[in-house]
C-alpha positions in Angstrom: 106.5 114.3 114.8 106.8 111.9 111.8 110.1 111.8 110.0 109.6 111.6 106.2 111.9 109.1 104.5 112.1 107.1 101.3 113.4 103.8 102.7 112.0 101.8 105.6 113.0 98.7 107.5 110.2 96.1 107.7 109.4 93.8 110.6 111.6 91.0 109.2 114.6 93.3 108.6 114.2 93.8 104.9 114.4 97.3 103.3 111.5 98.8 101.5 112.1 101.8 99.1 109.3 104.2 98.5 108.7 105.1 94.8 106.3 107.7 93.4 103.8 106.9 90.6 101.1 108.4 88.4 98.2 106.2 89.5 97.5 104.4 92.8 96.7 100.9 91.7 99.4 100.6 89.0 102.0 102.3 91.3 101.1 100.0 94.2 101.1 96.9 92.0 104.6 97.8 90.6 105.8 98.4 94.2 104.4 95.0 95.4 106.1 93.1 92.6 109.3 95.0 93.1 109.3 94.0 96.7 109.2 90.4 95.6 112.1 90.9 93.2 110.4 91.7 89.9 111.2 95.2 88.6 108.4 96.3 86.2 107.6 99.9 85.5 104.2 101.4 86.2 103.4 101.6 82.4 104.4 98.0 81.9 102.1 97.0 84.8 99.3 99.1 83.3 99.6 97.5 79.8 100.0 93.9 81.0 97.0 94.4 83.3 94.8 95.9 80.5 94.1 99.1 82.5 92.9 101.3 79.7 89.1 101.3 79.1 86.0 103.4 78.8 82.5 102.7 80.2 79.3 104.6 81.0 77.3 103.1 83.8 73.8 104.5 84.1 72.9 101.7 86.4 75.6 102.7 89.0 75.1 106.2 90.5 77.5 108.5 92.2 75.9 111.5 93.9 72.8 110.7 91.9 74.6 110.7 88.5 75.9 107.8 86.3 79.5 106.8 86.6 81.7 107.3 83.6 85.0 105.4 83.8 88.2 105.8 81.8 89.9 102.7 83.2 89.1 99.0 83.9 87.3 98.0 87.1 89.4 98.8 90.2 91.4 95.7 91.2 91.5 94.1 87.8 95.0 95.5 86.9 96.5 93.8 89.9 94.6 90.5 89.3 95.3 90.3 85.6 98.9 91.3 86.0 99.4 88.6 88.6 97.7 86.0 86.4 99.7 86.9 83.3 103.0 86.8 85.2 102.1 83.5 87.0 102.1 85.0 90.4 100.2 83.7 93.4 98.2 86.4 95.3 96.3 87.1 98.4 93.2 89.2 98.0 90.4 89.5 100.5 87.5 91.7 101.7 86.0 91.6 105.2 82.6 91.8 106.7 84.0 92.8 110.1 86.3 95.8 110.5 87.8 94.2 113.6 88.7 91.0 111.5 90.1 93.2 108.7 92.3 95.2 111.0 93.5 92.1 112.9 94.4 90.4 109.6 96.3 93.5 108.4 98.3 93.5 111.6 99.1 89.7 111.4 100.4 90.1 107.8 102.7 93.1 108.3 104.1 91.6 111.5 105.8 89.0 109.3 107.5 91.7 107.2 105.0 91.2 104.3 103.8 94.6 102.9 100.1 94.8 102.1 98.1 97.0 99.9 94.7 98.3 101.1 91.9 100.1 99.3 90.5 103.1 101.1 88.1 106.0 101.0 90.2 109.2 100.8 87.7 111.3 102.7 88.8 109.7 106.0 92.6 110.0 105.5 94.0 112.9 107.5 97.3 112.9 105.6 95.3 114.0 102.6 95.0 117.8 102.3 91.6 118.7 103.6 90.7 120.6 100.4 91.5 117.4 98.4 89.3 115.0 100.3 86.2 113.6 98.8 84.0 110.5 99.1 85.9 108.0 96.9 86.4 104.5 98.0 89.1 103.6 95.4 92.4 104.9 96.7 95.2 102.3 97.2 98.4 102.5 99.2 100.8 100.1 100.9 101.0 99.4 104.6 104.5 98.7 105.8 104.4 98.2 109.6 102.7 99.3 112.8 104.2 101.9 115.1 103.3 104.2 118.0 101.5 106.5 115.6 99.4 103.9 113.9 100.7 102.5 110.6 103.6 103.4 108.5 102.4 103.7 104.9 103.7 104.2 101.4 101.4 106.2 99.1 103.0 106.3 95.7 100.7 108.9 94.1 100.2 111.4 96.9 103.4 111.5 98.8 107.1 111.8 98.1 107.9 110.1 101.3 106.5 107.4 103.6 104.2 108.7 106.4 102.0 107.6 109.3 98.3 106.9 109.2 96.5 106.5 112.6 94.7 103.2 113.3 91.5 105.2 113.6 91.8 106.7 110.1 92.9 103.4 108.6 89.9 101.6 109.9 87.4 104.3 108.9 89.0 104.6 105.4 89.0 100.9 104.7 85.5 100.3 105.9 83.7 103.5 104.8 80.2 103.0 103.5 78.9 104.2 100.2 79.3 103.6 96.4 81.9 101.0 95.5 82.8 100.5 99.2 86.1 98.6 99.6 85.0 96.5 102.6 88.5 96.4 103.9 90.1 95.1 100.7 93.6 94.0 101.3 95.9 92.4 98.7 99.5 91.4 98.0 101.5 88.8 96.0 102.5 85.7 97.9 104.9 84.4 95.2 106.2 86.1 92.1 107.9 84.2 89.3 111.4 85.8 89.0 111.6 85.1 85.3 108.2 85.5 83.7 107.5 85.6 80.0 107.1 89.3 79.7 106.6 89.2 75.9 103.7 86.8 76.2 102.2 88.9 79.1 102.4 92.0 77.0 100.7 90.4 74.0 97.9 89.0 76.2 97.4 92.4 77.9 97.3 94.2 74.5 94.8 91.7 73.0 92.6 91.9 76.0 92.7 95.7 75.8 91.8 95.7 72.1 88.8 93.4 72.7 87.6 95.5 75.6 87.7 98.7 73.5 86.4 97.2 70.2 84.3 94.0 70.7 81.9 94.5 73.7 78.5 94.6 71.9 76.8 96.7 74.6 77.0 100.4 73.4 78.1 101.7 76.8 81.6 100.4 76.7 84.8 100.9 74.7 84.7 103.2 71.7 80.9 102.6 71.3 80.5 104.0 74.8 82.5 107.1 73.9 80.2 107.8 71.0 77.1 107.2 73.1 78.2 109.7 75.8 79.4 112.2 73.2 76.0 112.3 71.5 74.4 112.7 74.9 76.6 115.7 75.7 75.7 117.5 72.5 71.9 117.1 73.3 72.1 117.9 77.0 71.5 121.7 76.9 68.3 121.3 74.9 67.1 118.2 76.7 68.1 119.1 80.3 68.6 122.8 80.4 72.0 124.6 80.7 72.4 124.3 84.5 71.7 120.6 84.6 73.8 120.0 81.5 76.7 121.7 83.2 76.2 119.5 86.3 76.2 116.3 84.2 79.3 117.5 82.3 81.1 118.4 85.5 80.4 114.9 86.8 82.1 113.3 83.7 85.0 115.7 84.0 85.5 114.8 87.6 85.9 111.2 86.8 88.3 112.0 84.0 90.6 114.4 85.8 90.2 113.7 89.6 89.3 110.1 90.2 92.0 107.6 89.4 94.0 109.7 86.9 91.3 109.4 84.2 91.0 109.9 80.5 94.1 111.8 79.4 96.3 110.5 82.1 95.6 106.8 81.4 96.2 107.4 77.7 99.7 108.8 78.4 100.5 105.8 80.6 99.4 103.4 77.9 101.5 105.4 75.4 104.5 104.8 77.7 103.7 101.1 77.8 103.6 100.9 74.0 106.9 102.6 73.9 108.4 100.1 76.3 106.8 97.3 74.4 108.3 98.6 71.1 111.8 98.3 72.6 111.0 94.9 74.0 109.8 93.5 70.7 112.0 95.8 68.5 108.8 97.0 66.8 108.7 100.4 65.0 105.0 100.0 64.6 104.4 99.9 68.4 106.5 103.0 68.8 104.3 104.8 66.2 101.2 103.7 68.0 102.7 105.1 71.2 103.0 108.5 69.5 99.5 108.3 68.3 98.2 107.5 71.8 100.0 110.5 73.1 98.1 112.7 70.6 94.8 111.0 71.7 95.7 111.9 75.3 96.2 115.5 74.2 92.7 115.5 72.6 91.2 114.2 75.9 93.0 117.0 77.7 91.5 119.5 75.3 88.1 118.0 76.0 88.7 118.6 79.7 89.7 122.2 79.1 86.7 123.0 76.9 84.4 121.3 79.4 85.8 123.2 82.3 85.3 126.5 80.5 81.7 125.6 79.7 81.1 124.7 83.4 82.7 127.9 84.7 81.1 129.9 81.9 84.5 131.2 80.7 85.2 131.9 77.1 88.3 131.8 75.0 88.6 133.6 71.7 85.7 131.4 70.5 82.8 130.5 72.6 83.0 127.0 74.0 79.9 124.9 73.5 78.5 121.5 74.3 78.7 120.7 70.6 82.4 121.3 70.7 82.9 119.2 73.8 80.9 116.3 72.4 82.7 116.7 69.1 86.1 116.3 70.8 84.9 113.1 72.5 83.7 111.8 69.1 87.2 112.6 67.7 88.7 110.6 70.6 86.4 107.7 69.8 87.4 107.6 66.2 91.1 107.9 66.9 91.0 105.2 69.6 89.0 102.9 67.4 91.6 103.1 64.6 94.5 102.8 67.1 93.2 99.6 68.7 92.4 98.1 65.2 96.0 98.9 64.2 97.3 97.5 67.5 95.5 94.3 66.9 97.1 94.0 63.4 100.5 94.6 64.9 100.0 92.0 67.6 99.4 89.4 64.9 102.8 90.0 63.5 104.4 89.8 67.0 103.1 86.3 67.4 104.9 84.9 64.4 
């Protein structure tokens, strides 16, 4: 039987401490950098890595429906954070499961911890009721033992646990949308004294540009408005049942897959609060409070949408007009926030 602990001794004798997090990629990235001696919080990683985003992707289907994302493309937070902190990284996918597993074993035998991207459906340490076909879950592999691999999953588990070699291979190389193809990554070298202020400014500017400047009306605040107007028209255009199915698909991405809309807004609010202390900026702290309110509005959208889908009613009947209207409110508030953030950043540079 596996003994659950929060500290582990790696192959080279170093100690690894398991820490919990709100989101897998940001939590894993924070842990990887901490292992190399750089202690940055999950919100700071999220902000430096420009994690917040919105996109509607009709050209990429999941169970036959378009993907709606509330975050940047998986993997970008780690890559951008590493670049902005002048870290050297290893990041590789594999065509052969055998080569991918052999490479993982070689790395962890040296005492280097490695993050892997997996499909949660094949992970037996996941509760069965919570498993679904999603190839975007990240955790850290610590070492190999008689039960398979000792792993640290910052978002699902309070302690380290074991994952069988069979589960590990199937999860890493599962076929389907956005398949990971055995993705493994870790920092090789981390600058112990990076310019955190410069990294924060770069991350914030990049986030503002992603949310405001992409000309295609499927991304950023333009994308929010595009989807919101579609939601309002769905019952008449698609029929009530199909409209509910489409809305449930968006809601699943917001609330189940990778933290989603409200959760990411709260993490970004925490980042702005940390940045306000770093820069001594009252304006950044005010924007942090505003982003928390935006997160609350996204959460309200989720509640209203779930009541529509389940055909439950509160004191007032919930409608697609109301759900779409709430998303339009989020779009307007986020547009103003990122414009204000851009103005604040210009004062931080001087």
